N, C-alpha and C positions, 0 to 999 in steps of 0.2 A: 734574150736579154731584155726585150720589151716587157715580157711577163715578170721577169726577175725584178726589174726596176719598179714595175707597178706595185708589186707586193712588198718590196724592200722598204718602201716609205712607211707602209702600214705596220710592218714588223718592227721597224725602228721606233715608231710611236708607241707601240704596245710595250716594247722593252723599256723605253724611257719611263712610261707610266708605272710599270711594275717596280722599276728601280726606285722611283720617287716614293711609292707606297712602302717599300721595305725600309728606306731611309727614314720615313716619317715614323714607322713603328719603332725602329731602333732609337730614334730621338725621344719618343715617349717613354720607352723603357729606361733610357739613360736619365731622363728628367725625374722619373719616379724613384730611381735608386738614389740620385743626388738628394732628393727631398727627404728620403728615409735616413740617409747618412747625416744630413743636416739636423734632423730631429734628434737623432741619437747623440750627436755631438753637443747639442744644446742641453739635453738631459744630463749628460756627463758633467757639463759645466755647472748646471744648477746643483747637482749633488755635491760637486767639489766645493761650492760656496757655502753649503749648509754646514753649520758647526757640528762637529762630531761629539763634543762634550759640552753640556749645558751646565753652567754654574748656578747653584741655588742660593737664595738668600737664607738667612737664619730662620725666617718665618716659614718659607717653603720647605726647608729641611725638617722643621718641627712638625709641620702638617703631614709630610710624607711618613715620618716615624709613627705618627698617630694612626695613620691609615694602615701601616703594616701591622701594628699591634692589634687593630680591629680585625684584620683578615686572618691573623694567626701567625705562627712562626714561619720563618723562611723555609724550614724543612718540610712543613706541611704543604706549602705552596709548590715546592719542587716535586713532591710526591704526586700532587694532583696533576701537574704539568706532565710528568712521566707517564701517568695513567692515560692522559689524553693522547700522547704520542703513540703509546702502545695500542690504544683503541683505533687510531687512524691507520696504523700499520696493519692491524688485523682486518680492517675493512678493505684495505687495498689487496690483502692476500686472498680474501674471499671473492674470487673472480666468478663471473658468470660461467657455468660449464660450457656454454656455447662459444666463449672467447678463448677456451683452452687451446694452446698451440699457436695463437696469433702473435705476431711480432709487436714489440713496443715501438711506437713511432719515433723517428729521430727528432732532433731539435727543430727541424723545419716541418714537422707533422707529416713526413713522408717515410721513405725507407732507403737505407744504404745497402746496395746490392753489389755483387762482384764486378759487374760490367758498368754500372752507372748508379747515380744517386738522384733521387727525386724528392722535391719538397712541394708543399701546396699551401695556398690560402683558400678561402671560400670562392674566390673569383678566378684564380689561375693556378697553373702547375709549372714548375721549372725542373727541367731534366738536365743533369750535367754528365756528359760522357767523356772520359779521358780518351784522347786520340791514341790509336794503336801504336803509332810511331811519330817521331818528331818531323816537322817540316811539311806535314800535309796541309793542303789549302782547300778552300771551299770547292774548287773544281774537281778535287780528288775524291769528294764524298758524295754519297747518295742519301739525301734526307727527304723523305716523302711523308708529308703530314696530310692525312685524310680525316674525314669527319669522325670515323671510329677505328682508324688504323694508323700505326706509326712504323716506319721503316727507316733505319739508320745503319749505314755501313760504308765501307771503302769500295769504290768502283772496281769492278772486275775481281772482287775478292769475296769468297764465301767461307763460312756463313756470315750473314749480316749481324751486327751487334744487337740490334733490336728489329724484330719483324713479327708483329703480333697485333691483335685487336686491342684497342683501348677499352678500359672498363666502361667509360661513358663517352658521350659525344662531345666534341670540341668545335669551336668556331674556327674554320680554316682561315678565313680572311683576317682574323685577329691573332693568329698564331705565327711565330717567327723563330728563326734560328740563326746563330752566328758562331764564329770561332772566338773563344775568350782566352786571352793570354797566350795564344798560339799553341795551346796544349789541351783545350777542353771545348767540346761542342756544347753550347748552351741553347736549349730549346725551351721556348715559352709557349705553353698551350692555354688558350682562353676557354674556360669551361662554359658550356651552354647552361647548365643548372648551377647557379651561384649560391645555392642554399644546401649544398651537399658535400660532405667529405668523402674522398675516394679512399677505399681500403687497399687498393693496389693500382699500379699504373696500367699494366696490361694484364690480360686474363691469366697468363701463365705465371705471374709473379706471386710470391708468398703474400698472404694477407696480413695487414696490420690491424691492431685493435683501435678503431676510431673512437672508442669511449675514453681512451687515454690521451687523445689529442688535446693540446693546450693552446688554443687560439690566442693570438696577441690581441690585447684590448684595442678597440678602435672607436673613434667618435661617430655617433649616429649621423652627425652633420656631414661626414665625409662620404656617406653612402648615397646612391641615387634613390629617387623617390620610391620606386617599387621595392627595392631591397630594404630600405629603411622601414617601410610599412611592415614587411614580413618579419624583420628582426624585432620591431616593437610588439608585434602580435605574439611572437614566441616568448618574449620577456614577460608579457602580461599573463600568458597561459602558465608560464613557469611559476610566477608569483601566486596565481590562483591555486595551483596544485599544492604549493607549500602550505597555503592557508586552509586547504581542504575545501575550496570553493570551485564551482564549475568553470571550465575553460570557455573561451569565446564560442567554440563550436557547440559545446554542451549547453551553453546558455541559449544559443539559437534554437536548438532542438526543444529545450524546455518552453521557450516562448511559442514555438509552433504548436506544441501540445496544448498549451493554455488556450491558444486561439481556437 
């Protein structure tokens, strides 16, 4: 009993510390979701306030008619627009042979699979796994998040729902899980490399085509210093390529050669 009491205090302290860390992570996730929801609601309100139809004055109407005459008939404009759409479709159909057979990403830039659904941003991944049966609690589940491995299942029940190596490393201390709406296990994995899209969650998953990922626009001011610098560099290099000019790395090599 002396030994038990001695280590019980330490164990209780560690348990309380871990519980506080989990609560803090859950609080951050909740705050982030509330912020995103608030931004979405504000955007909807702004769009609702914008007039759907704009009335023109006689002068503006006359000016518009003159512009349409200069550009040509409405039929010609429609023909050009149709050709542009057909060209876009043709470009989409001409896929890289290396991407043949790859799945198209879902709306969250991840993949919908029979046992679970995963989505991603550049910084993290969310995995939603429906519970095998109603009424299961956290103590009934086994959720083991390792640096490069994920295992999820019901205790004393085989096989596990997920038990495989992750495609890339994650930060264990920043990754969390909880039961959402009493029917889904929600796992949030924090990526180590925040400048890379995953083409699958675990190595046995089917591969998605990361070229078709449609990232949500975000403000540079929302990013941390290091990530912001990398994004600005990528944007600069992209503009240079479009103009046929050397990228930052190519410019450095040219400068070294001159010296």
